[in-house]
N, C-alpha and C positions, 0 to 999 in steps of 0.2 A: 786251669779248671776249674781251681778254685776263685779265680776271678770273673768265669762265663759263668757260676749260681750266685754270684754278689751279683751281677749283673740282672739276673733273671728275676732274682730278688726284689730285685729295686723296682724292674719294670712291674710284677707283682703288682706291687703296694699301688705305682703309679696308677695303675687299671681298677683296682678295688674303690680306688679315694674318686676317679672321674666317675665310677658308675654310680656313685654315693650321691654325688653331685646330682646326675643327670635325674636321678629317682628325688631328688628335693624336689626339682625343677618342673617332674611331671606331675605334683601333686600329691604324692606321699609324705605324709605328715612327717615336719621337723620338732629336734627336739626345743624345746625352750629353754630357756636361762635357771629354770627351778628344776625342770626334770620331768617337763609332762609331754603330753604334746599339742599342739595348734591342729583342729580339725577342719578340715577340706571342706567347704560348704558346696551341700548338692544341689542343683538349681534344677527343677524339672521345669522341663521349656517345652516340652510336647506333649502335655496332659489337659484337655479341657478341666474346667472346675465343675466339683459334682451340684446336679442339681436335685433342688428338693421340692417333693411338691406336695399336696395333699390332695387325696381323690375329689372326683365331681361328686356334688351332691345334687339330688331332685326331691323336691318338697310341693306337699301342698300350702295354697296361697290364697288366703287365712287358711290355717289351721285349723279352726275352731269358729263356726256362724250358726248365729240361733233365726228357727224363722216361725214365721205361723202359715199353720196348712192353711194351699194355694199363696203362699208367696216365696221369689225366686231370690236367690244370689248368686255371682258369678265367683268359682273358685280356678285359681290358674294350677297348672304343674308347672312350676317352676324348674329349671336348673341353674345352678351355679359352679362357675369356673371350668367348663368346658375346654378342651384341648386335643386338638387334631379332629373334631368331631365331622362324620361325615353322615352317620347314620343313628337313628334312638327308634327304639321300641317299647310300647310302656300296656301298660296294663293294669286297669284301676279296677277294682270292685266297692260294691255296693248293695243293700237292702232295696230294693223293688218295693217293698212295704209301707218304707216309710218317705222315700224320695224317689224323683223320678231325674232323668236328665233330658232338657226341651233339646228339640230339635234346633241344628244351627243354620242348617241349610237345605230347607224346604223343595228344592229342583232338585237334589239327589236324594235318590233311594236308600230308605231306613233312616234311623237316628243317627245326626253328626254331630259330635263336638267341632270347636272352631280351633284351627291350626295356628299356634304362633309365630311367635318374634326367631324363633331358631330350632333348627337350621334354615339359613335367609340365602336366597331363593329355594324353594322347598318343593320338594315334587310326595306327596300323599297317597303311598300306596295302600294303607290302611289307617278305615276312620269309621267307625262304626260302635253302637251298644247294641250288644246283646244280651236279648231277655235270657231270663232266670233267678235261680234264687240261690246266690248272689246272680246280680245282674254282674255285664261286667262292662267295662272301656275299653275298645283297643286302637290304638293310636299305634300309628308307623310311618315315618318321614325320614328322607335324605336328600344329599346334595346331587347335584352331578357326581357321576364317577371320574374320582382321583381328585374331587374337589372334598375340602374341611375347612372349616370353622372352629375356631376360639371364642369365648365368651359367656355371657352368662343373659339368659332372659326365659321367655315364657315357653314353655313347649308346646301347649295346648291350653285351652279353657273350657272349663266346662258349668254350663248353668244347670242347677238344678232345682228345682219346684219341691217344696214340702207338700205332703201327701198326707202324710195321717201323722197322731203325734207320739214322740218317741224319740228314739236317740239312736244314730245306725253311723257305722265308721266309711269313711273312703280308704281304702286298703292299696298299697301297691302291692299288687300280685306276683309280678315281673316287670322289671327292668335292663333294656340290654342296649348299646350301644358299640357301632364298630369305627376304624378309621377311613381313612381312605384307600388302604391295603384292606381292609376286612378283617386286620385284627382287631380284637375285644377289648373294650374300655373298661374301664372299671368305674361305678357308675353306684353311687352308694344313698341309698334313699332311706332320709330322715324320717320322720314322725308322718306317722298315716294322719287324715283328716275327720273332724267328728261333724256331724249337723244334726243340732236338739229341735224338733221340731213342736210346735204347742199348737192346740186345741184354738181352732180361729176365735178368733175373739178374745183369745187369752194372754195374760201376758209373756213375754219372751220368754222361751224355755230355758231353764238354767241350765249348764253342762256341769256333770258330775266331775269328782276332784282329780279324775283319772287325764281331763280334758286336757290337752296344750293350751297352751295364752293364747287368747284370741287377736289376731291382728284388727283393725279397723274397718268396717268397710266402708267409710266415709269419715272426710277430715272431722267434720263435729262428733263424730264417736268416737267412746271411751276404751281403751283397751280392757278387755274383761279377763282378771286373774282369777287364777287359784283360789276356793276358800281355804286360804293357809294361811296365818300370820310369819311364818319360819319355814326354810328350807332347801333343799336344790334339785332343780329341774334337773333328772336326766335320758338320755335318749335309750333306749335300751337297744344292746345290740346284739350280732347273731353270737349266740353261746353264754348269754348271759342267765344265771337266773338270779331268784332272790336271794339263796345265801352268798354266793360270789359278789353280787352287788354289797349287801349288807358287810360284808368284809371289809370288801374299796372302800364303804364310808363311815366304818366303827359302829354299827346297828346293827339290830335284827334284821332277820325275812319277816319275822311279823309284823312287828313296825312299821314293814315299806306296807306291808298287805293292808293293815288296818288303816295307815295314810292314805289309799290307792281302791281301797274296796276292791280290794282282788281277792275274790271267793276260791280261786283253786291255784296256788301259788305255781304247779309246775305249767301253767298258761301264762306264758309273755309274751306278747306280741312284739317281733322288732321291727323296730324303728317308732314303737310307740313311745310317750312322755312317761316319767312318773317323778313323783313328788318323794323325795327322799326327804324324810324329816329328821332332818338334824337343822343346828342354826350355823349358816353359812359365815363367812367372815365379815365383818367390815356393812353388814346388811340384814334385813329380813328376812328377801328370797334371792336369792342365787339360782348360777347355771355352771352344769358343769362342761366343760367344754368336749367333744368328741372328735377323734381323727377325724379331717375330713369336712369341721365348720368353719365356715369364715363370719366375722363379723356380723357379713351383712342379711346371711342366713338367720343368724340367730336373733339380730334386730326384730327382724318380721315376724318370729314367732313368740319373742316375749315384746312387742307391741311397742318397741320405741324407734326410734332413729338413731341410725348409725352414731350420728356427733353426741347423744342422750347415752348409748351405752358405752362409749367412747371416756366420757365426762365423767360418769362415775366411775369408772374403773382407772382411769389418768393412762392411757394407753400411748395416748401423745398420737401423729398424724399419721403415721404409719399403720395404724390397727391392727398391731401382732398380737398374735395371741398363740396358746399351745397349749397340745391335749393336754386333757388333766388340771387346766386351769382354770377356781371358782369365779365365775364373773357377777355381779352384783347387779341385781332387777331392779330392789326399788331402793329407795335412799334412805 
């Protein structure tokens, strides 16, 4: 009897040793000579890499125009970074006492704007200039059902004519888009546009301090900069207040209001570009990168080529920028 108990004890020890060996073979950490554990690497083989992207943006190009009464200029509604776009609809308002929109299609009823290059091939379901104060441009275009497109381009073009001396804004009232399944797409409207109209025969009108930097309208034209020696350009975001913006940049709301001629601190237009009166790093003028910005969109607004803007900021060939970064605009 005693021999049987001894035999059972030996068999139990052997079983325990074998199970420990099998545990190590199947990935349980084994003891190291130093008493620590050697971790078993975990390799995820069925997870797709995370995709990070910035919102699609829409803006006016050029963002600021100077005209004399009777003169005309074309302003494009430009879309950047579209992803799986099937349909886009937009509404832009303007002051009809200051400027008018010229008809792009005399054969169609009412006043039309010119369809753009995205989306293509396009079906325009709405294209009209609605009278009123303010007047509105309504435009809606779509691809065939189930189709979608990626990329950038001009959604529509407006030819504006100066009617009376003054400064008026072209403002995005609404912008919406959807993919091929009818799901809404995020589109971020950037800076509104400004049109400064001077009396016939007078020098070109000077844009006020709140104006975005103008893009040249011809190869020989020079970019018109804000009348300031130093500062950082910032595009007002939804929910922004002068107090919040001032805290971000370490200045005061009064200083920002004074730099931009803002009479009512409670009235900040989302998408408008304002000047923050602080010294930017490594340059006299800078631009604060917003979520959704692309280097191409920024270069258009500040009147530089992408290569010039990239060289001034040592961005390299990938043109990589990040929200919150300050780009040098002037050398």
